[in-house]
Structures are given as C-alpha cells and as structure tokens.
C-alpha positions in Angstrom: -0.8 5.7 26.0 2.2 6.1 27.3 5.0 6.7 25.2 7.6 4.7 26.9 8.2 2.8 23.0 8.6 -0.6 24.9 6.1 -3.7 24.7 3.6 -1.8 22.8 1.4 -3.9 19.8 -0.9 -4.4 18.1 -4.2 -5.5 18.8 -4.2 -9.2 18.5 -7.2 -11.9 17.0 -6.8 -15.2 14.9 -9.8 -16.7 13.0 -11.8 -13.3 12.4 -9.9 -13.0 9.0 -11.7 -16.4 7.3 -15.0 -15.2 8.7 -14.4 -12.1 7.6 -14.1 -13.1 4.1 -17.3 -15.3 4.2 -19.6 -12.6 5.6 -18.3 -10.8 3.1 -18.6 -12.6 0.4 -22.6 -13.8 1.9 -23.0 -9.8 1.7 -22.4 -9.3 -2.1 -24.2 -12.8 -3.4 -26.9 -13.4 -0.6 -25.5 -16.5 0.0 -24.1 -18.2 3.2 -21.1 -19.0 3.3 -19.5 -21.3 5.8 -17.1 -20.5 8.1 -13.6 -22.8 8.2 -10.5 -21.4 9.7 -7.7 -19.7 7.2 -4.7 -22.0 6.1 -1.5 -20.8 7.3 -3.4 -19.4 10.8 -2.2 -21.7 13.5 1.4 -20.8 14.1 1.5 -17.2 13.0 1.2 -14.5 14.8 -1.3 -12.3 13.7 -2.4 -8.4 14.8 -5.1 -6.7 13.1 -7.8 -4.4 13.4 -11.5 -4.7 13.0 -14.2 -2.9 10.9 -17.3 -4.0 11.7 -20.8 -2.8 9.5 -23.5 -2.4 11.8 -26.0 -2.6 9.8 -25.0 -5.4 7.5 -23.2 -7.1 9.9 -20.3 -7.3 7.6 -16.6 -7.6 9.4 -14.0 -7.1 7.8 -10.1 -7.8 8.7 -7.4 -5.4 8.2 -4.0 -7.7 9.3 -0.9 -5.8 10.1 1.2 -9.4 9.7 1.7 -11.9 7.5 -1.8 -12.7 6.5 -2.0 -9.1 5.5 0.3 -9.6 2.5 -1.9 -12.4 2.0 -4.6 -9.8 1.1 -7.1 -10.2 3.7 -7.6 -6.2 4.4 -8.4 -6.0 -0.3 -12.4 -5.9 1.4 -11.8 -2.3 2.0 -10.5 -1.7 -1.3 -13.0 -1.1 -4.2 -13.4 -4.2 -7.0 -11.5 -2.3 -9.4 -8.3 -1.1 -7.5 -8.7 -5.2 -5.5 -8.3 -6.2 -9.4 -6.0 -3.7 -10.5 -3.5 -4.7 -8.1 -4.2 -8.5 -9.2 -3.7 -7.6 -12.3 -0.2 -6.1 -11.3 0.9 -9.4 -9.4 0.2 -11.4 -12.8 2.7 -9.4 -14.5 5.0 -8.6 -12.2 5.0 -12.4 -12.0 4.6 -13.1 -16.0 7.6 -11.0 -16.5 10.5 -12.2 -13.9 9.4 -15.9 -15.1 9.8 -14.1 -18.6 13.5 -12.9 -17.0 13.9 -16.5 -15.7 14.2 -18.5 -18.8 15.3 -15.9 -21.4 19.1 -17.1 -21.3 16.9 -20.9 -22.9 16.7 -20.3 -26.3 14.0 -21.0 -28.9 13.8 -23.7 -31.0 13.5 -23.1 -34.2 11.7 -25.0 -37.1 11.7 -23.9 -40.4 10.2 -25.2 -43.9 12.4 -23.9 -47.4 11.1 -24.3 -50.6 13.0 -22.6 -53.6 13.0 -22.7 -57.2 15.7 -22.1 -60.3 16.3 -22.5 -63.1 19.7 -21.8 -63.7 21.5 -24.3 -65.9 18.7 -23.7 -68.1 17.3 -26.3 -66.5 14.2 -26.5 -63.4 16.0 -26.9 -60.1 13.2 -27.3 -56.5 14.0 -27.7 -53.4 11.7 -28.5 -50.2 12.9 -29.6 -47.2 11.8 -28.8 -43.3 14.1 -28.6 -40.5 15.1 -28.1 -36.3 17.6 -26.4 -35.0 18.6 -25.2 -31.9 21.9 -23.2 -30.7 21.6 -22.8 -26.9 24.8 -21.9 -24.6 24.5 -24.5 -21.7 28.0 -22.9 -19.6 28.6 -18.7 -18.8 31.4 -19.0 -16.3 28.0 -18.7 -13.8 25.7 -16.5 -16.1 23.0 -19.0 -16.1 22.6 -19.2 -12.7 23.1 -15.6 -12.0 20.8 -14.8 -14.6 18.1 -17.2 -12.5 19.2 -15.5 -9.5 18.3 -12.2 -10.8 15.2 -13.2 -12.0 13.9 -14.1 -8.7 15.0 -10.9 -6.7 13.2 -9.4 -9.2 10.1 -10.7 -8.2 10.8 -10.5 -4.7 11.8 -6.4 -5.5 8.5 -6.0 -7.3 6.4 -8.0 -5.1 7.2 -6.0 -2.5 6.4 -2.4 -4.3 3.2 -4.3 -5.0 2.8 -4.6 -1.8 3.9 -1.1 -0.3 1.1 0.4 -3.5 -1.7 -2.3 -1.5 -0.6 -0.5 1.7 -0.5 3.0 1.0 -4.7 2.4 -0.6 -5.9 0.7 2.8 -4.2 3.6 4.3 -5.5 6.4 2.6 -9.2 4.1 3.1 -8.6 4.3 6.3 -7.6 7.9 7.1 -10.8 8.4 5.1 -12.3 7.4 7.2 -10.0 8.6 10.7 -11.3 11.8 8.9 -14.7 11.6 7.9 -15.1 11.0 11.6 -13.1 13.8 12.9 -15.3 15.9 10.7 -18.5 14.9 12.0 -16.7 15.5 15.8 -15.8 19.0 14.2 -18.9 19.9 13.0 -20.7 19.0 16.5 -18.4 21.2 18.3 -19.0 24.0 15.5 -22.7 23.6 16.4 -22.1 24.5 20.1 -19.7 26.9 19.6 -22.5 28.3 16.8 -25.1 28.5 19.9 -22.8 29.8 21.8 -22.4 33.2 19.3 -26.1 32.6 20.0 -26.6 33.1 23.4 -24.2 36.0 23.6 -25.7 37.9 21.1 -28.3 37.7 22.7 -27.5 38.8 25.8 -25.5 41.5 24.2 -28.3 42.7 22.6 -30.0 43.3 25.7 -27.5 45.4 27.4 -26.9 47.0 24.3 -31.0 47.7 24.3 -31.0 48.7 27.3 -28.2 51.1 26.6 -25.3 49.6 29.4 -23.1 48.7 26.4 -21.3 49.6 23.0 -22.5 48.4 20.4 -19.1 47.7 19.0 -19.4 44.5 21.4 -22.3 43.7 19.6 -21.0 43.7 16.1 -18.6 41.8 17.6 -20.8 38.9 18.5 -22.8 39.1 15.2 -19.3 38.9 13.5 -18.6 35.7 15.7 -21.5 34.1 15.3 -20.9 34.6 11.3 -17.5 33.5 11.0 -17.8 30.3 12.8 -21.3 29.7 11.0 -19.1 30.3 7.4 -16.7 27.7 9.6 -19.4 24.9 9.4 -20.2 25.2 5.8 -16.2 24.7 5.1 -16.2 21.7 7.5 -19.9 20.6 5.4 -18.3 20.7 2.7 -15.1 19.3 3.4 -17.5 15.6 4.8 -18.7 16.1 1.2 -15.1 15.7 -0.2 -14.4 13.0 2.3 -17.5 10.9 1.0 -16.2 11.2 -2.6 -12.5 10.3 -1.4 -13.7 7.0 -0.1 -16.5 6.6 -2.5 -13.4 6.4 -5.2 -11.4 3.9 -2.9 -14.1 1.6 -1.4 -17.1 -0.5 -1.9 -18.0 0.6 1.4 -20.7 2.6 2.9 -18.7 5.6 5.6 -21.7 6.0 7.3 -21.4 2.3 8.3 -17.9 1.4 9.3 -16.8 1.1 12.9 -13.5 2.7 13.0 -10.2 0.8 14.4 -7.6 1.0 17.5 -4.3 1.3 16.9 -1.6 1.2 19.4 1.8 2.2 19.6 4.3 -0.7 17.9 8.2 -0.9 19.3 11.0 0.5 17.6 12.9 -2.3 17.2 9.5 -4.1 15.5 8.8 -1.2 13.2 12.0 -1.3 11.9 12.6 -4.7 11.5 9.0 -4.7 9.7 9.4 -1.6 7.4 8.7 -2.3 4.1 11.1 0.0 2.2 13.6 -1.1 4.0 12.6 -4.4 3.3 12.4 -3.7 -0.7 15.8 -1.3 -0.5 16.9 -4.4 1.1 15.9 -6.8 -2.1 17.2 -4.4 -4.1 20.7 -4.6 -2.8 20.5 -8.6 -3.1 18.8 -7.9 -6.7 21.4 -5.0 -8.0 24.2 -7.1 -6.9 23.3 -10.4 -8.7 22.7 -7.8 -12.0 26.0 -6.6 -11.5 28.2 -10.1 -11.3 25.5 -11.0 -14.6 27.5 -8.2 -16.4 30.0 -9.5 -15.4 29.5 -13.0 -17.2 28.7 -11.3 -20.8 31.9 -10.8 -21.5 33.4 -13.9 -20.4 33.1 -17.8 -21.5 30.8 -19.0 -23.4 30.2 -22.1 -24.2 27.3 -23.7 -26.5 26.0 -26.5 -28.2 24.2 -26.3 -31.8 21.9 -29.6 -33.5 19.7 -29.3 -36.3 17.4 -31.4 -37.5 16.6 -31.9 -41.6 14.0 -33.7 -43.9 14.6 -32.8 -47.0 11.6 -33.8 -49.6 12.1 -32.5 -52.8 15.3 -32.0 -54.4 16.1 -31.4 -58.6 19.5 -29.8 -58.3 21.9 -30.8 -60.7 24.6 -32.0 -57.5 21.1 -33.2 -56.3 20.2 -35.5 -58.0 22.9 -37.4 -58.8 22.9 -38.3 -54.7 22.2 -42.0 -54.1 20.3 -40.7 -50.4 18.9 -37.7 -51.1 15.9 -37.2 -49.8 16.8 -38.8 -46.8 16.5 -36.6 -43.0 20.0 -36.8 -41.5 21.3 -34.5 -38.8 24.0 -32.1 -37.8 25.5 -31.2 -34.8 28.4 -29.8 -33.1 29.7 -26.5 -30.4 31.0 -22.8 -30.1 34.1 -21.3 -27.5 32.7 -18.0 -27.6 34.9 -14.9 -25.2 32.9 -11.7 -26.5 35.6 -8.3 -26.5 34.0 -5.2 -25.9 35.6 -2.1 -25.4 32.5 -1.0 -23.8 32.3 -3.9 -21.4 34.4 -1.6 -18.4 32.0 0.9 -19.0 28.9 -0.9 -18.6 30.5 -3.2 -15.5 31.3 0.2 -13.6 27.9 1.4 -14.2 26.2 -1.9 -12.9 29.1 -1.4 -10.1 27.5 2.1 -9.4 23.8 1.3 -9.0 24.5 -2.4 -6.5 26.7 1.0 -4.9 23.4 3.1 -4.7 21.4 0.6 -3.2 23.3 -0.3 -0.3 23.9 3.8 0.2 19.6 4.0 -0.4 19.1 1.6 1.8 21.0 3.1 5.0 19.4 6.2 4.0 16.3 4.7 4.2 17.1 3.4 7.5 17.9 6.9 8.7 14.3 8.0 7.1 12.4 4.9 9.1 14.1 5.8 12.3 13.3 9.9 12.2 9.7 8.8 11.4 9.4 6.4 14.2 11.2 9.5 16.9 8.6 12.5 14.9 5.7 10.1 15.8 6.4 9.6 19.6 7.0 13.3 19.5 3.5 13.9 17.9 2.4 11.7 19.9 3.6 12.7 23.3 2.0 15.9 22.1 -1.2 15.1 21.2 -1.8 13.1 24.6 -1.4 16.8 26.2 -3.4 18.3 24.1 -5.8 15.6 25.4 -4.9 16.4 28.9 -5.7 19.2 28.5 -9.0 18.5 27.3 -10.1 16.5 29.9 -8.5 19.6 33.2 -11.1 21.8 31.6 -13.8 19.2 31.2 -13.9 18.4 34.3 -14.0 21.9 35.6 -16.6 23.0 33.4 -18.3 20.0 34.4 -17.6 22.2 38.4 -19.2 25.4 37.3 -21.8 24.0 35.3 -23.0 22.4 39.1 -22.5 26.0 40.1 -24.6 27.5 37.8 -27.1 25.0 38.3 -27.4 26.5 41.8 -27.0 30.1 41.4 -29.5 29.8 38.5 -31.8 28.1 41.0 -31.4 30.8 43.9 -31.7 33.5 40.6 -28.3 34.9 40.5 -27.5 33.4 37.1 -29.9 33.3 34.3 -30.5 29.7 31.9 -28.1 31.2 29.0 -25.4 31.6 31.6 -25.9 27.7 32.2 -26.3 26.7 28.9 -23.1 28.2 27.8 -21.2 26.3 30.7 -22.8 23.0 29.2 -21.8 23.7 25.8 -18.3 24.9 26.1 -17.9 21.5 28.2 -19.2 19.4 25.4 -16.8 21.5 23.5 -14.0 20.0 25.1 -15.0 16.5 25.1 -15.4 17.0 21.7 -11.8 17.8 21.4 -10.6 14.8 23.6 -12.5 13.0 20.8 -10.7 15.0 17.6 -7.4 14.6 19.6 -7.5 11.0 19.6 -8.5 10.5 15.9 -5.3 12.2 15.1 -2.9 9.7 17.4 -4.7 7.2 15.0 -3.6 9.1 12.5 -0.4 9.1 13.3 -0.6 5.6 14.4 -2.1 4.6 11.1 1.6 6.7 9.3 3.8 3.6 11.6 1.4 1.0 10.2 1.3 1.8 6.3 4.9 0.7 6.6 4.8 -2.1 9.3 5.3 -5.6 7.2 6.3 -9.1 7.5 7.3 -11.0 4.6 6.0 -14.2 4.4 8.9 -16.8 3.6 
C-alpha cells in the first residue's frame, strides 16, 4: 500500500447489512429470514468490511459509516454486551428527557382532613385541592434548559457510540491477533524443525570428531528455547480465545478476517468521534453557562388552585352560606434571586465552557498526531514486508540450487529442507506483518465516525 495519505478509502458495499442481520437471526433461531433492503441505505455512502463464518454461511457486516451507528456491527458483540449498550442508550434517552422537561413543575393534588375541639366544640374540615405554581418566563432560561438537555443527550449518545466502537475494535483486534498467533505458531514449528536438522548435522560432525561439543550444546539450547517460545505462543492462543469469548458469541476459528484500507487524513479528522464528542460538549457547556446566567435574572410564575370543600363545621365556616362550594384562586409572581454566590457560580460554568474549547484543540492535536504516527508505522511495516519478500525470493533461488546439488550428491536433504523451511518462514513473516498493518488501520477505524442527522 502506498502511503501517500490521499484518495484511499474503505471498501464499499450496500445491501449486505440487512442480509447479515436476517441470516444471523435465522442461524440463531432456525428460521429463514427474508431479505430486504436496509432502511436508509439509499443515498448513504456505506463503507464496510465483511466477516464470514464459513461453516454456517453467516455473514456479519461491520460498517464504518452512518449505518455503523445504527447498530449493524453489534452482531460481532455478545448478547450481553449488546443488551448493556442498549440499556445505556435507553437510560441516556430517559435522563435527557427528564432533564428537558425539568422546568415544568408538577401539578399538586391534595386531600386534607382536620379535627379539633377548640372553643369546646368539635370542628371538622375536609377538602380536595388541585394546584400549580409554574414559571413561564425565566429570561431565556427555559429555552436554554431545553437546548442544554438535547445537547446532553447528544454527548451521551456519542459517548455510548465511542464505547461501542471500542468494544467492536477489541473483538476485531482479538481476531487479528488470533490469526497472527496461528502464523507465529506455524513459523515457530518451522524454526524448531530447522533446529532439529541443525542438531542432527552437528551431532554427526561431533561424533566424527570434526566439531567441538560447545557448538552442539548451543544448537540443543536453541532448540529448547524455540520450543519454550512455542509453548508460550500456544498459551497466548488460549488467552486470546478466552478474551474473544468474553466479548463475542461467535467462534474465532470460523471467522474470516476483515480487510481495511487507509483513509485520507482529512476524512479521519472530519469523522473523528472523539472530536465530535468534544465539539458537542462545547455546545452543551455553552448552553449550561447561559442557563446559569438566567437563574439570577427575572422569573415570572403563575399560580392556580382549585379547592373543593367537603365538610366545614368550624365556628366561622358554619355561618357562611356557601362554605362547601368549590372555588378557584389564581395569580402571578415576579421574582429575582439575590445570591452572593452567583458570581462564582457563573465564573465556574464559564471556566468549564472555555476548558471544553481548549480540550477540543488538544483532542485535534492528538488525532492529527495519531494519524501521522499511523502513517510512519505503516511505512515501517511496508519496508519489513518488502525485506521479507526479498528474502523469500533469495531462499526460493537457493532451494532450486540446492535441489540440483542434492541430485548431484554435493548436498544433503537436510540442506534442502533447511532452505525450504527458511523460505516458508519468510512467507509467514509477510502474513504476520500484514496483520500488523491491519491492526494499525483498525486504530484509525475505531475513531472514524459519520454522524447521523
């Protein structure tokens, strides 16, 4: 891949997402789900990679565009993870809804009963009342409270989306490392095979008196070290399998790896989810700062009450002709709070707002540096792949030459096997380095997000 940082985008596809969901449901419940186009798919750029479960023919599509936000990639996550994320979304929606309407005071319904023996007379009062005391003007505070609640919901949604993408990234990264581990184990077995051949050759030379025992001892020690490395890799494979099972209900052995390609820097920065979240936090804190100002300004409230007396045997109530008739009361109130801490409260919210703006610049720098670092890392890996390819070609030519000399009796089969193993080792190195590239690109993918309007 040429690292020119331009015009390279994610691989594209369109209607596969809905098919993935239907097929996965049919795989889980044993039914045949019909195929239909996903809602909103038309006119929306959808960049995705595919994960195919070969034995069960289950297809999972993981989007990097707006459809990813809609939850298509959740199929990679375990049912428990999906439920947790869904509950977090529901809680965020409920919390923001509560905040949006928090300026509306409750209507109070009350029933009262009292009994006394004042003036040596039993006096009883019973009544039902319905009342409200509602601010209808707070110098713009109501409007900004609603705006603040909606901005808070967006911030929460983006935070949950970032968490979701992190979980998906962990699943995919574990898949990459799982496959990489398989290549490393295969490579290590070839190294051990070469060690075994080297021991046999040095053993023959030692027994014939042509080689010092120290060289044979070193060859044996190297084989033991490589064997121990193999055991460590096998243990790592078990750990990776456990990690994957903690995140997903799928089988890592049956999942085909995705392929990523490099996006340009402008797209990465434009769609960076961390920047999107901080940008919304600036709007949120700006609304909150203004809302704080309005708390210390003029407020107009209206009050209204409806009262229905049921019994009134008091000394004075009994003399009134309409003591048990329902009645209404209403009015208004204008108030301005005088709070000695208002200045400090306003300055605190203003500092939060300014800090959010600085945080955006800081996050922008981090995103820019992470992209540049990814390019450098990809460049190094490309050079490592190029070196491995050159070595493979060299070993391939050596294999052909060794075959001829083996046929001529000038070299042994051990020599040919060593060259062949070394060629295969460099082939595996190329595959391992390629997975390292995919892990670097996955880090960029995790932060790439296209907001849904």
